[in-house]
Phi, psi and omega in degrees: 000137182277164177303317182300318180292321179294316179299321179297324176297321175299316181296330177278355182062034177275128179295344176299334178302320179294316180296318180292323178296316180294319180298317185277322188240000183301311180298317179299313181294319178300320180296315179300312182293318181295325177297327180278317189264336182071023183216125179292323180295314178294325178297321179296318178295322177296320177299313179299318178296322179293318178297318178297316179297319178296318179301321181281339185261336181248117346290167014271345181292153175220083185297146178286324182228114179293327179300310179294321180298310179291325178299316181294313180298313182296316179300314179296319177298316181294319179294322176298316179296321179296318177299319178297319178300316181300318179297328181268003178058042179255009177089196182193186181247221183297337183300326178300317180294317181299315181296323179291325178296323183271359185304325182283346181236019173247135184296151176252177179123186182283173186300319181297318178298320180295320178295319180296319181282343188304313181296314180298320179297313180301314179296319181293317179296317179300313179296320179300313182294327179294335180273351182274164174295159180301319180295311181298317179296320179295316179299313180300314181294317179300320183284310191261348173256311182272356174058037178279152177284162177298322178298318179296315180297318179300312181298317183286326184269337184087000177272156178289160178299322181293325177292318178299315179300317180293318178301312182296320179298311181297321180292322177297320178295317178294320179295318178302316178295316180298319178293320178299317180296333178275358178089013178274123181286115179248000000 
């Protein structure tokens, strides 16, 4: 079943939309959540939450890409769950490593400053990735959006772990410069 057909099922309020979404994107969403949380049980709950969120959002939304739509919802659900875990002092998964890697190129300051910079950061990162090679942009996205480990990216891309690490290091340095040029305090 195509994305268009699944979206149409949501618009018809057919519960089959949920089953088709899970069949088509369930494994992908579980993987995204598990990479962030390090727990299959929590990943399963994030998938259920993502399906519920999609059910409540479509209609009126009509996403262009269900894969990207579910990835974003699942990722947000997983990050919310991770924040809750931190408050409860229960640890975390790969996300802790990712946040520490990006610490030098993410702005600091109080919460209000971060909110003000959020839009500018998003726009700058999008423009930055569009200027990168397809390979570099894919590696960056796999690591920092889909929260994949360096080993996973290496295995999937065929590049060595050291090459992936070097690509990510150079891209973080370039991103830091791009953010600096836009006036974002890093």
